[in-house]
C-alpha positions in Angstrom: 121.7 116.3 155.1 122.3 114.6 158.5 123.0 111.3 157.1 126.3 109.4 158.0 129.0 109.7 155.2 130.6 106.4 155.9 127.6 104.0 155.4 129.3 101.7 152.9 126.4 101.8 150.7 126.6 101.9 146.9 125.7 105.1 145.3 122.7 104.8 142.9 120.7 106.9 140.7 117.3 108.3 141.4 115.1 105.3 141.2 117.8 103.0 142.7 118.0 100.6 140.0 121.4 101.5 138.3 124.6 101.8 139.9 126.6 105.1 139.2 128.7 103.4 136.8 125.9 101.6 134.9 123.9 104.8 134.2 126.8 106.7 132.6 126.0 105.4 129.1 122.3 106.3 129.7 122.9 110.0 130.1 125.9 110.3 127.6 124.2 108.5 124.5 122.0 110.9 122.6 118.4 109.9 122.2 117.2 108.6 118.9 115.9 111.7 116.8 115.0 112.4 113.4 117.3 114.5 111.3 116.6 118.1 112.3 117.8 121.5 111.1 121.6 120.5 111.3 121.6 117.1 109.6 118.6 117.1 107.4 119.3 115.3 104.2 115.8 116.1 102.9 115.4 119.8 101.9 112.7 121.7 103.7 110.2 124.0 102.2 112.4 127.1 102.3 115.2 125.3 100.5 112.8 124.1 97.8 111.2 127.4 97.5 114.7 129.2 97.2 115.9 126.7 94.5 112.5 127.0 92.6 113.0 130.9 92.6 116.4 130.5 91.4 115.6 128.2 88.6 112.7 130.6 87.6 115.1 133.6 87.7 117.7 131.7 85.6 114.9 130.9 83.0 113.8 134.5 83.0 117.4 135.8 82.5 117.8 133.5 79.7 114.5 134.6 78.1 115.7 138.3 78.5 119.0 137.5 76.9 117.3 136.0 73.9 114.9 138.9 73.7 117.8 141.4 73.7 119.6 139.5 71.0 116.6 139.3 68.8 116.1 143.1 69.2 119.7 144.0 68.5 119.9 141.7 65.6 116.5 142.4 64.0 115.3 145.5 65.4 111.8 146.2 66.6 110.3 145.0 63.3 107.7 148.0 63.4 107.4 150.3 60.7 107.8 154.2 61.1 
């Protein structure tokens, strides 16, 4: 650039509307956004599916335990 460095003009942002000090907050404040991956208070589909599978597995395990107890206490119940 061949412009003079001592022009005594105020530095401005592209567009020329803000001074260098007024625009600082424009670029440092995060833009408004919805809660994404890192701060989401609502569970996504993968979390819901994992919770559902965990619940189903717990129910199945409880059913297996009850079945095993019934077999050990009462036998198969068949005649030989």
